[in-house]
C-alpha positions in Angstrom: 15.9 -27.3 -2.9 16.0 -30.1 -0.4 13.7 -31.3 1.8 15.2 -32.6 5.2 14.0 -35.9 6.6 13.6 -37.3 10.1 12.9 -34.2 12.4 13.1 -35.0 16.2 11.6 -33.1 18.7 11.5 -30.2 16.5 8.4 -28.5 17.9 10.4 -27.4 20.9 12.9 -25.5 18.6 11.2 -22.2 18.8 8.0 -20.5 17.5 6.5 -21.1 13.9 5.2 -18.5 12.0 2.5 -19.5 9.2 -1.1 -18.8 8.3 -1.5 -22.6 7.5 0.4 -25.8 6.7 0.0 -25.3 3.1 2.7 -22.3 3.7 6.2 -22.3 4.6 6.6 -21.9 8.4 9.3 -19.5 9.7 11.0 -20.9 12.9 12.7 -18.1 14.9 15.9 -19.2 15.9 18.2 -16.4 17.1 17.9 -12.5 18.1 21.3 -11.0 18.5 22.1 -7.5 19.3 25.0 -6.0 16.5 24.9 -2.5 18.2 28.5 -2.8 19.7 30.0 -3.8 16.3 28.0 -0.6 14.6 29.0 2.5 17.1 28.8 6.2 16.4 32.1 6.7 14.1 32.6 2.6 13.8 34.6 1.5 11.2 31.9 -0.3 9.4 29.4 2.7 9.9 27.2 3.4 12.8 24.1 1.4 11.5 23.4 -1.9 9.5 22.1 -1.7 5.8 22.6 -4.9 3.9 23.3 -8.8 4.7 24.6 -11.4 2.6 25.3 -15.2 3.4 27.8 -17.8 1.8 26.3 -20.6 3.4 28.3 -20.6 6.6 29.1 -16.8 6.8 27.0 -13.7 7.3 28.4 -10.1 6.1 26.7 -7.3 7.5 27.5 -4.0 5.3 26.8 -0.7 7.5 26.2 2.7 6.4 26.9 6.2 8.4 24.1 8.5 9.2 26.6 11.5 9.6 26.2 14.3 7.2 29.4 14.5 5.7 30.8 13.1 2.8 33.8 11.0 4.3 32.5 8.5 6.8 33.7 5.0 7.6 31.5 2.4 6.3 32.3 -1.0 5.3 31.5 -5.0 6.1 31.4 -6.9 9.3 31.9 -10.7 8.8 30.0 -13.0 11.1 31.5 -16.7 10.9 30.0 -19.8 12.3 26.7 -18.2 12.1 24.8 -21.3 12.3 26.2 -22.8 15.6 23.3 -23.2 17.8 25.5 -21.1 20.5 25.6 -17.6 19.5 28.6 -17.3 21.4 30.8 -19.3 19.2 30.1 -17.1 16.4 33.2 -14.9 15.4 33.1 -11.1 14.5 35.5 -9.9 11.9 35.6 -6.0 10.8 36.6 -7.4 7.0 36.1 -4.2 4.9 36.4 -0.5 6.0 36.6 2.8 3.7 35.4 6.1 3.9 32.2 7.1 1.8 29.5 9.8 1.8 27.1 9.5 5.1 23.7 10.5 6.0 21.3 8.8 3.7 24.0 7.3 1.4 23.5 3.7 2.2 25.5 0.2 1.6 24.4 -2.8 -0.5 26.4 -6.0 -0.5 25.9 -9.4 -2.1 28.0 -12.3 -2.3 28.9 -14.7 -5.4 31.5 -17.5 -5.6 34.0 -16.2 -3.1 33.5 -12.4 -3.5 32.0 -9.8 -2.1 30.4 -6.9 -4.3 29.8 -3.9 -2.1 28.3 -0.7 -3.1 28.6 2.4 -0.7 27.5 6.0 -0.4 24.9 4.8 -2.7 22.6 7.7 -3.3 25.5 10.3 -3.5 25.5 12.1 -6.9 29.1 13.2 -7.0 30.3 10.6 -8.9 33.6 10.7 -7.0 35.1 7.3 -5.8 36.0 9.0 -2.5 32.2 9.2 -1.8 30.5 6.4 -3.8 31.1 3.4 -5.9 30.7 -0.3 -6.1 33.5 -2.2 -5.5 34.7 -6.1 -5.4 36.3 -7.7 -2.4 37.7 -11.3 -1.6 35.2 -12.5 0.9 38.0 -14.3 2.7 40.6 -11.6 3.3 38.5 -8.3 2.7 41.3 -7.3 -0.1 39.7 -5.4 -2.9 40.1 -6.5 -6.5 41.8 -3.3 -7.6 41.5 -4.0 -11.6 37.8 -4.8 -11.5 36.2 -2.5 -14.2 39.8 -1.7 -15.0 39.6 1.3 -12.2 38.6 -1.0 -9.0 35.0 0.7 -9.0 31.8 1.1 -10.8 30.7 4.9 -10.7 27.1 5.9 -11.3 28.8 7.7 -14.5 29.7 4.0 -15.4 25.9 3.2 -15.8 25.3 4.9 -18.7 26.0 8.3 -17.6 23.5 7.9 -14.6 23.8 10.6 -11.6 23.6 8.1 -8.6 23.4 4.3 -8.1 20.9 3.2 -5.5 21.3 -0.9 -4.9 22.9 -4.0 -6.2 21.5 -7.5 -6.6 22.6 -10.7 -8.0 20.7 -11.3 -11.6 20.3 -15.1 -12.2 20.1 -14.5 -15.8 17.1 -15.3 -18.0 15.8 -19.0 -16.9 18.8 -19.0 -14.3 21.4 -18.8 -17.0 24.2 -16.2 -17.3 24.5 -14.3 -13.8 25.4 -10.7 -13.6 25.6 -8.1 -10.9 22.3 -6.2 -11.3 22.5 -2.3 -10.0 19.8 0.5 -10.2 20.3 3.9 -10.7 17.7 6.7 -9.2 16.0 8.4 -12.4 16.9 5.8 -14.9 14.3 3.2 -16.2 17.0 0.4 -16.6 18.4 -2.5 -14.6 22.1 -2.3 -15.5 24.4 -5.1 -15.6 27.9 -5.9 -14.6 30.1 -8.9 -15.2 31.1 -10.6 -12.0 34.6 -11.2 -13.3 35.6 -8.0 -14.9 33.1 -5.8 -13.9 32.4 -4.6 -17.4 29.2 -3.3 -18.9 26.7 -6.2 -20.0 23.6 -5.1 -22.0 21.2 -3.0 -19.9 17.5 -4.1 -19.8 14.8 -1.4 -20.4 12.3 -2.0 -17.8 10.4 1.3 -17.4 8.3 1.2 -14.1 4.7 2.0 -15.7 1.5 2.4 -13.7 -2.1 1.3 -14.8 -2.6 4.7 -16.5 0.7 4.2 -18.3 2.5 7.2 -16.4 6.1 6.2 -15.8 8.2 6.7 -12.6 12.1 6.1 -11.9 12.1 6.2 -8.1 14.5 3.2 -7.8 15.3 2.0 -4.6 15.6 -1.9 -4.4 15.5 -4.8 -6.8 15.2 -8.6 -6.4 14.9 -11.6 -8.9 12.9 -15.0 -9.1 15.1 -17.9 -9.9 14.0 -17.7 -13.6 15.3 -14.1 -13.8 11.7 -12.3 -13.5 12.5 -8.8 -11.6 10.7 -7.3 -8.8 11.7 -3.3 -8.2 10.9 -1.1 -5.3 10.1 2.1 -6.8 8.7 5.1 -5.0 8.0 2.9 -2.2 5.6 0.2 -4.1 6.5 -2.8 -6.0 6.7 -3.2 -9.9 7.2 -6.5 -11.8 9.2 -7.2 -15.1 8.6 -10.3 -16.6 12.1 -11.6 -18.3 12.0 -12.7 -22.1 15.5 -12.8 -22.8 19.3 -12.3 -21.7 18.6 -8.5 -21.6 14.7 -8.3 -22.3 11.4 -7.9 -20.4 8.0 -8.1 -21.6 6.9 -4.8 -23.2 10.2 -3.2 -22.0 8.4 -2.2 -18.7 8.0 -3.4 -15.2 4.2 -3.3 -13.9 2.8 -1.6 -10.7 1.6 -4.8 -8.6 2.0 -3.7 -5.1 0.7 -0.1 -4.6 2.2 1.7 -1.4 1.4 4.8 -2.9 0.4 6.5 0.8 3.9 5.7 2.2 6.2 8.1 1.8 8.3 7.8 -1.5 11.4 9.6 -0.3 12.7 7.3 2.2 15.9 5.2 1.5 16.3 1.5 2.5 12.5 0.3 1.3 13.7 -3.1 0.4 12.6 -6.1 -1.0 13.7 -10.2 -1.2 12.1 -12.7 -3.4 12.1 -15.9 -1.1 11.4 -19.2 -3.0 10.5 -22.0 -0.7 9.4 -25.9 -1.0 6.0 -24.5 -0.1 5.7 -21.7 -2.3 7.5 -18.4 -2.8 7.4 -15.2 -1.1 8.1 -11.6 -1.3 9.7 -10.3 1.9 9.5 -6.4 2.2 9.6 -3.6 4.5 7.5 -0.4 4.3 8.6 3.1 5.6 5.8 5.6 6.1 7.7 8.5 6.9 5.5 9.0 10.1 7.5 8.6 13.4 4.1 8.0 15.1 3.0 5.5 12.4 6.1 3.1 11.7 5.5 -0.4 10.3 7.9 -2.2 12.7 7.8 -5.5 10.9 9.0 -7.7 7.7 5.9 -8.1 5.9 5.5 -11.3 3.4 3.4 -11.6 0.3 3.0 -15.3 -1.3 2.2 -15.9 -5.0 4.3 -15.8 -8.0 4.5 -13.7 -11.3 2.4 -10.5 -10.9 0.0 -12.0 -8.5 0.7 -11.7 -4.6 -1.2 -11.5 -1.5 -0.5 -10.7 2.1 0.3 -14.0 3.8 2.3 -13.2 7.1 4.4 -10.7 9.1 7.6 -11.3 11.1 7.4 -9.3 14.2 10.5 -10.0 15.8 9.3 -11.3 19.3 8.3 -14.6 18.1 9.5 -17.4 20.9 12.9 -18.6 20.4 14.1 -22.2 20.8 14.8 -21.7 24.8 11.2 -20.5 25.1 12.2 -16.8 25.8 10.7 -13.9 23.8 12.9 -11.1 22.2 11.6 -7.5 22.1 10.0 -6.9 19.2 11.1 -4.8 16.1 11.2 -1.3 17.0 11.7 0.6 13.8 11.1 0.3 9.9 14.4 -0.2 8.6 15.2 -3.7 7.3 16.9 -5.8 4.8 17.2 -9.5 4.2 18.8 -12.5 2.8 18.3 -16.2 2.5 20.3 -19.4 1.9 20.9 -22.9 2.6 23.4 -24.3 5.2 23.9 -27.1 7.4 20.9 -27.7 9.8 22.7 -28.7 13.5 18.9 -29.1 14.6 19.1 -32.5 12.9 22.2 -33.6 14.4 24.9 -31.9 12.3 26.3 -30.1 15.4 29.8 -29.3 14.1 28.4 -28.1 10.6 30.3 -29.9 8.2 27.5 -30.9 6.2 27.3 -34.7 7.5 25.8 -36.1 10.5 28.7 -38.6 11.6 30.8 -40.0 14.2 32.3 -36.7 14.8 29.0 -35.0 15.7 28.0 -38.1 18.0 31.2 -37.7 19.9 30.5 -34.0 20.4 27.2 -34.9 21.9 28.7 -37.8 24.1 31.4 -35.4 25.4 28.9 -32.8 26.3 26.2 -35.3 27.9 24.5 -34.1 30.9 25.8 -30.5 30.5 23.9 -27.3 29.2 26.4 -26.7 26.4 24.0 -24.9 23.7 26.4 -25.8 21.0 25.5 -29.5 21.2 21.8 -29.0 22.8 20.1 -30.0 19.4 16.8 -29.4 20.5 17.9 -26.6 22.7 15.9 -27.6 25.9 18.6 -26.4 28.3 20.2 -30.0 28.6 22.5 -32.3 26.4 20.7 -35.6 26.8 19.2 -38.6 25.2 16.9 -36.6 22.9 20.0 -34.8 21.4 21.6 -38.3 21.1 18.6 -39.9 19.4 18.4 -37.0 16.9 22.0 -37.6 16.1 21.4 -41.4 15.8 18.3 -41.1 13.7 20.0 -39.0 11.2 23.5 -40.8 11.3 24.8 -40.5 7.7 22.8 -37.7 6.4 23.6 -34.6 4.9 20.7 -32.5 6.6 20.2 -29.1 5.1 18.0 -26.3 6.1 16.9 -22.5 4.3 17.1 -19.7 6.7 15.9 -16.6 6.2 18.4 -13.6 7.7 16.6 -10.1 8.7 18.7 -7.2 9.9 17.3 -4.2 11.2 18.1 -0.9 13.1 16.9 2.5 14.5 20.3 3.7 14.1 21.2 3.8 17.6 20.3 -0.2 17.9 21.4 -2.9 15.3 19.7 -6.3 15.2 20.0 -9.7 13.5 17.2 -12.1 13.6 17.5 -15.9 12.0 14.5 -17.8 10.9 14.7 -21.2 9.9 12.4 -21.7 6.8 10.3 -25.0 6.9 7.7 -26.8 4.4 
């Protein structure tokens, strides 16, 4: 993780959320309505479900809330998503297929030029027309037809499970030997598949276990620390499994560490993300009470490590943006998250090519005196000396920033928010 150097006029670049300077700061950069891309009967579904990032582009997976077994779902690609000018973003319907609807959700991860997409997850048919995990070329959206030989991993491929729930990148023990991790409802395992072939790797026995030694297998979501430790959302609480090897965790169990037992355990899209930062690590999660009059309409961040975590801060969605405007707060409890590193235009890399050089300087000079948002480095409404100085002070550098991407939906409205994570 690379700290970036000189930051000019950075305090004008949106609201900072953080409880102290010893913790990471979350600067709200963008809040974008995606509803037009997920309408009723939309080709990628009618609500956002998950998000992945490749360093330049976002991939938004959608699901359908319609109560049938054959509904359109898929992936929307948003290119140039780090541009300061959201109107310069490109939107491409990348993947579309029909799968089971209603509470059968979608999850997507990105890895080395490919997307791994789970759709109709939660469906128990074991029918590829309704559910499955597939591999796609992230550039063209073309399915890799021979992945797992048949082109699809079904719940029955997960040691005869009845339904799959989610998928995530497992970095492997001590960050070595990455694989695709999958959870299955009713099973106390982390299932692993090879990225290249889709074939099964050794499962990790990790039965979620409460302090009284009772067990549960109400799997919902999973995330991993960089060292391979696993954090599971199970029955709406959080369980921790300490990695001890490529396919083992301590005592073959995941222990309860955050108890949200009063929440409704039957809710889908109860999600979690492990977010490492230079200022400490966070678990980012949502809670769904199941009570429409008592929703928790925010992203919750806990700070800590291992099995010890404490509430740190909340993202409410109405933090001011760089131009001083204040978006509406989040208005529902369905969230999902991802993070990644990419070029930092606020440090002068306005063309997002990874270096501050003559090309960035020329862009600023040609836009000088205008209100061009793509070249307004400090987002104060005009391209002027302050923006030019930022480029000059950072000339020759390779500024990189860490970003947190948050998607949320109330089914009829879909939204993307971007926060820059600062030490």
